[in-house]
N, C-alpha and C positions, 0 to 999 in steps of 0.2 A: 680724286677723281676731279678735285676743285683746283686743279692746274690750270683748266682754261677760263681764258679771259670771256672769251667769245663764243657765241651757240650760234650758228646756221642754221635753222630750223623750217624744216619741210612742214606743207599745212596741211595736203587731205591724205588722211590717214596716220596721220602724226596727231596733229592738235584736232582734226574734227574731221567726219566721215561726211561729206556734203554739207547736208543742214544739221546733220545727227552730232549731237555733243561728242567728244571723247573727254569726260571728265578728270582724266587724268592732266590731258592736256593743257588746258586751263591752268589746271594747279602746278604743271609744272611752269608756263610763262609767267605765272606769280612769283612762285617761288625762283625762280632763276633773277626777274628784276628786284626780291626781296636781296638777294646775294650780291646783288651790284655788278651781277656781269651785264655785257653787250648782248642782245638781241638784234638778228636778222632773219626775218623769217623770207627764205629762199625758194619761190617757187616757180616751176614751167609754165605756169599759165602766164597767157601775152597779151589775152582779150582784157583784163582789168587792169584799170590804174592804180598805183599803191592807193589811193584814198578810198577806191570802192573796194578795194580788199579789207581796209580799216574799216570802213561803214558795216560790207558784210561779218566780219568777225565781231563787233558791237550788236549788230542787229540779233544775229543766228548763236551767238554763244556768249556771249556779254563778256569778251575780251577786251582789253584795252592796250592797244598799241599806237605808238605814233608812226605816221606816215616814212618818217624817216628807216622806219625799220622795216621795212617791208622792200623786197629786191624783188622784181618779176624778170624773167626771160626777156619782155622787151626791154625793160632797161637796159639788162647787160648786153641786149643786141646793138641797141644804139650808141650805149658805153663802148663797144666793140668797133663797132662802125666807126665812129667817132676817133677810135683810135687809128685808125688805119686810112682815114679818106685824103688826108695829105690837101684838104683843100676844096675837093671834091663835094658837093651838097644835094647834088639830083638823088632822090632816092624814090623808087618803086615799091608801095606795100600791098601785098597782100595781106591783111588781118582787120582786125578791128579796133576803134579806139584807145583803148589801152597801148599797143602799136605805135598807130599813129602819134598823140599824144608824147609818147616817149621820144621820137625822131624829134617833134615838132620843136620840143624843149630843148634838144641839142642844138637847134639851128639849121636842121636840114630842110631842103625844098622838095616837098613829094609830089610827083609828076610819075606820067607814062611816056614821056618823052624824052628820049636821050635820057635815061636816067644813067648814074655810075654805079649803082648797087640797085639788083631785085632783092627785096627783103620778103621772105615768105613766113605767115605764122597761121595760129588758128581764125577763120574768118567762116561764121556760118552763112554768110551771104555771097560769096564768091562766086564767078560765072566763068564760063569757058573761054567768053572774051579776055578775062582777067588774067586767066592760065597762059591763053594764049598770046597776050602780049607781054606778059613774063619770059616764056619761051623766047620771041623773037627779041624781046631784048637782051636777053644773055647770051644768044645766039649775036648781038651785035659788039660784045662785049662788056655788059654790064657784069659787076659780081656778083656770083647769089650767093645768096646767105640762109640760114634758117634760123628760126629762134627756139626751136626744139623738136627732140624725134619724137615725142610720144606718138605711135601708130594707134591709138582709141582713145575716146572719151568716155565714163561712164555716164548712162542717163536709165533709167525707167524702163527705157522700150529696150534696154540693152546695152552693148560697147558701140559707139557713133563713131566713124573717122576722127581723129587729131591731126594736130597740126603737122606729126610724121606722115601722115598718109597724105599728105596735101603738097607737102614740101616733095616725097616719092612719085607724087604726078607731074609737077615739073622736071624731076633729075631724070624721069625717063624719057623727056624728050630733047636734053639737052648734053653735051658732053664734059662742059665744068664740074665738078665735083660741089657742091652747098659746103661752107664751111657752117656748121652747126655749133648753137653757142650754149644752146642748154643742156641740164643734167641730162647724163653721165660726161658731160665733155667738160674738160678742164676749163673751157673759154667763161662762161660763167664762175666759177667758182676763182680766178683770178680777178675777175672785175669785181666780186662782190670783197674779194681781199682788199683791193686796193677802193674800194668803196668805204671800208669800214677802219682803215688805215692799220691792220694789222698782218704780221706772220704768222703761215699755215701754223707752226709751230704753237698757238696761241688759240687756236681756234681749234671746235669739234665740229663735225657734222652730224644734224641730227634728224633719221628719217625712217621711214618705215619699209621702201623698198629698195632692197638690196640694187639691183639692174638700175637703179638710178641715183638715189641719194647716196648710198655707200661709195659705189663704184666712182662718182663722181670726188668725191672725198679722196679717198684712192688713187684718183687722177693728178692730183695735186700733191701728194704724200700727206696728207690732213689724216688726224684722228677721226674716227667716226662711230657714233652710237646708234643701233638699229633696235627699233623698237617694232616689239610682232603684234600690231594693233591696226595693222594695213593688210597691205600688197604679200609680203614674203613671210614663208612657214618655217620654221627653225628647221625642218629636219631638210627641205631643201637647202638652207642657207649652210649647215653643216657639208654639204657637199663639195661647195666651193672653195678654189684653190687659196682666196685671199681670202681671211676672214673680217668681219668687223673689228674694231680694235675694242668695243663694247657691244652686248646684249642685253637687251632687260626688255623683261613680259610685257611691264607698263612704265611706264613715264614715274609714275610715283617711287619706282625703287630707288632711282638716282639720286644720288646725294651730289649738292653742291660746296 
């Protein structure tokens, strides 16, 4: 089990559940760091900046990580667009500060006027006019990019529309298919591997959701570790054709 040098680790459902701690998650991070392993917290959340993730972990869960150890779908999306931009710099963004900041730091110019790319992520304040402009820009030739496919977000009131639902709204009105970056798609994994400078053989993807975390690892041929503290349940996963490399009921069971 100690053969992995780097751990890509999901957050919600794996390390915590919202503001509710998963004690084994904190211990896992501490043991991982104590063993000298490299950590990259890999989240489909595009609204928070890495610093906001660091602050959240410290405030609610007493978990201390560095900004460099956080990789969001916003960062992965900006990295991907930068890799294909060929000098193009104009981007329309439907999304919150985490997504805007990721693109600004990459040197992009955010505009609704003749953008080269339209990027759609989670945005609690987006209006019909924003989506209409995005549709028109894509119809005019802008490349359509989505941060992550999560259709819902859990809340105290119930399951709210997620980034995937907002992407689908635009998708329904245009012909070009969106390029989706986040888990379970391979792009975020490729960008994360490039970020840490490792090969897939040196890394294991850790998460609670078979259909996002585990399938993301499988998409690039990476080892996976599924923990049953969140979304997925053993009886459901047992029916899947492609099984996780490792499965545990608690991250306390994992040995470095």
